[in-house]
C-alpha positions, 0 to 999 in steps of 0.5 A, spaced: 236 706 378 237 707 385 231 706 390 230 713 392 230 715 384 225 710 383 221 712 389 221 719 387 219 717 380 213 713 383 211 719 388 210 723 382 205 718 379 201 718 385 201 726 385 198 725 378 192 720 381 191 726 387 191 731 382 185 729 377 183 722 379 180 722 386 174 718 384 178 712 382 185 712 386 188 706 386 185 701 391 191 695 391 191 689 395 197 690 400 195 685 404 196 680 399 202 682 397 205 682 404 202 675 406 205 672 399 211 676 399 216 671 396 211 668 391 210 675 389 218 676 388 218 670 384 213 672 379 217 678 378 223 674 377 220 669 372 217 676 368 225 678 368 223 685 371 223 686 378 222 694 379 221 693 387 222 688 393 216 685 395 219 684 402 220 691 402 213 692 401 211 687 406 215 691 411 212 698 409 205 695 410 206 692 417 209 699 419 203 702 416 198 697 420 202 699 426 201 706 425 194 706 423 193 702 430 196 707 434 192 712 431 186 709 432 188 708 439 190 715 440 183 718 437 179 714 442 184 717 447 182 724 445 175 722 445 175 720 452 180 726 454 175 731 450 169 729 455 174 730 461 176 736 459 170 740 459 169 738 467 177 739 468 176 746 465 171 748 470 175 745 475 181 748 473 185 742 472 190 743 467 193 736 467 187 733 463 188 739 458 195 738 457 194 731 456 189 733 451 194 737 447 199 732 447 195 727 444 192 732 439 200 733 437 201 725 437 195 724 432 198 730 428 204 726 427 202 720 426 197 722 421 203 725 417 207 719 418 201 714 416 200 719 409 207 718 408 207 711 409 201 710 404 204 714 399 210 710 399 207 704 399 202 706 393 208 708 389 212 701 390 206 697 390 203 700 383 210 697 380 208 690 382 206 686 376 199 682 375 200 674 377 201 669 372 197 664 370 199 657 372 199 654 365 203 659 361 209 656 358 216 657 363 220 660 358 219 660 350 212 661 347 208 655 346 205 654 339 198 652 340 195 652 333 198 653 326 192 655 321 194 655 313 201 653 310 207 659 309 208 661 302 216 660 301 217 660 294 223 664 291 222 671 288 216 673 293 216 681 294 216 685 300 210 689 302 214 696 300 216 694 293 208 691 292 205 697 295 210 702 291 208 699 285 201 699 286 201 706 289 198 704 295 203 708 300 207 714 300 213 714 305 217 719 302 212 725 303 210 723 310 217 723 312 217 730 310 210 732 313 211 728 319 218 725 320 220 718 319 216 712 320 210 715 318 206 714 312 200 716 307 195 710 305 192 712 298 188 710 293 186 703 294 191 703 300 186 708 304 180 704 302 183 697 304 184 700 311 177 702 311 175 695 309 179 692 314 176 697 320 169 696 317 170 688 317 172 687 324 167 692 327 162 688 323 164 681 326 164 683 333 158 687 332 154 681 330 156 678 336 153 683 340 159 687 342 158 695 343 161 699 337 165 705 340 169 710 337 174 712 342 178 719 344 186 718 342 188 723 348 187 720 355 189 722 362 196 720 365 192 716 370 188 712 365 194 710 362 198 708 368 192 705 371 192 700 365 199 698 366 203 702 361 209 703 365 215 702 361 221 699 364 227 703 367 231 700 361 227 702 356 225 708 352 218 710 353 213 709 347 208 714 350 207 721 346 206 726 352 202 732 350 199 738 354 192 741 354 187 745 357 187 751 361 191 748 367 196 745 362 194 738 365 199 732 362 196 728 357 198 722 353 196 720 346 193 713 346 198 707 344 192 703 343 184 703 344 184 699 350 186 705 354 180 709 353 176 703 353 178 702 360 177 709 361 170 708 359 169 704 366 173 708 370 170 710 377 164 706 375 160 701 379 155 696 375 151 691 377 153 684 376 147 682 372 150 687 366 156 683 366 160 681 361 160 688 357 163 687 351 166 692 346 169 693 340 173 700 339 176 704 333 182 708 335 189 711 333 195 708 336 201 712 337 208 709 339 214 713 340 218 707 338 226 708 338 231 705 333 233 706 326 230 703 320 232 696 319 229 690 316 225 689 322 222 696 322 222 696 314 215 699 311 209 699 315 211 694 320 213 698 326 210 705 325 209 711 330 201 712 328 196 706 326 189 705 326 187 699 330 180 695 332 180 693 339 176 688 343 175 690 350 171 686 356 169 688 363 167 681 367 166 678 373 172 674 376 168 667 374 167 670 367 174 672 365 178 666 363 172 664 358 172 671 355 179 671 353 178 664 350 172 668 346 176 673 344 182 668 341 176 664 337 174 671 334 181 673 332 182 666 329 175 666 325 177 673 322 184 671 320 182 665 317 176 668 313 182 673 311 185 667 308 192 668 312 197 663 314 198 664 322 199 661 328 197 662 336 202 662 341 201 662 349 206 667 351 211 665 357 212 670 363 217 674 361 213 676 354 207 678 359 206 686 360 205 688 367 197 688 367 197 681 363 195 674 367 195 670 361 196 672 354 196 669 347 199 672 341 197 671 334 203 671 328 202 671 321 207 668 316 209 674 312 212 671 305 216 678 303 219 678 310 220 670 310 218 670 317 212 670 322 210 677 325 205 679 330 199 681 328 195 680 334 194 679 342 189 678 347 190 678 355 186 677 361 188 682 366 184 680 372 183 685 377 189 689 375 186 695 371 180 695 375 183 696 382 187 702 379 181 705 375 176 703 381 172 699 376 167 695 381 160 691 380 155 690 385 153 682 386 146 680 385 146 677 392 149 682 396 147 686 403 147 693 400 155 694 402 159 689 399 162 691 392 167 687 388 173 689 383 171 687 376 176 683 371 178 686 364 180 683 358 183 686 351 185 683 345 187 686 338 181 685 332 185 688 327 192 692 327 191 695 320 198 696 317 201 689 319 194 686 316 196 690 310 203 687 310 200 680 311 195 681 305 200 684 300 205 679 301 201 673 302 196 674 296 201 677 291 201 674 284 206 672 279 203 678 274 204 683 279 197 684 282 194 682 289 188 678 290 183 681 295 180 677 300 173 676 299 170 678 305 173 685 304 171 686 297 164 689 299 167 695 302 172 697 296 170 701 290 167 697 285 169 691 289 175 689 285 178 681 286 185 684 285 189 690 285 193 691 279 
């Protein structure tokens, strides 16, 4: 894609921000990018995604600074001439009056040039990903821990075979009603989803997390402020919808992280209230492309699913401890569910645009005979808060200074993949499936197994 086309696309993004999110228009740190252009470019290369040239952003920033300084000088000159013009008018001195007119015209031209440079600078800088933590592995995921032992016996069935035999899922009618990659959960399949949601919400609430039921539709500015911008060589996973009298562009949320971040957009909070921890339930919508192969069979890759999300707003000093807290909570839940899983520290090219560091958790899925991702947790530092204007007022401040918060997110339960892991891990030779004890209180009759 040419730079002109790329710029045009990003300028449209900026117009979205102007249209309805003026209270949290992005406040990016252009000076940091300009002063560290080489390291910013190296960071994009390490992520194997270079949508823009950091040195070009540096050049734009320097041009913008020069125009801004010129404009400041012109405005000072205008103020001086305004005072002189009153006397010149009385004395019929046309030189001062003409000079004032020329300065006024110069100011208008520089203001237009500054606005154009600022839009171009914003459009390009929005595409720069977050920095990368110094301790992430350089090229391949680092296995930090393996919990449990994988089941690898012969003749283990996959979750589709098990679920259809137990009448837990209906793919056929869902394809007729909604299309491929949709599904009905039915009977104990439906209750199993409800149990997983209740379990995850309660686990987080016991630790003091605020429970939130999130909206599934979000504005474009919130989505892009969170860093959900598909790469140019990827099909967008975003479902776009139009709503309202002004036909505003809206999106179906791909994760509850987006509306949870939106809950803080444009807000200024006191440092004493941080960190703020939330556990949110929402539906995730993914317009993923591709045919139905082994990788996407059954529930593994679907267009809509239920998801419990962890989200926190912190100070910069709190975010590293918060991602460790999320990782610890996730590990505790998957251990209590009895799953075999591993924790991975992800390399730069596996980090989304917003992530400074990311841990993935993969469960062993015996029917698939491979590991499958069930969760992740990311420290986004100030990447999202700068785009959504989420700030805090330091406890010791002079009344003027505010700072940008950090945001941290993590998946507590992505329902379909946890169901896959449960059905395949706890299948028994008689065809039944044992239910993890922590889920039984939320199932009718509290059965020990499904058969």
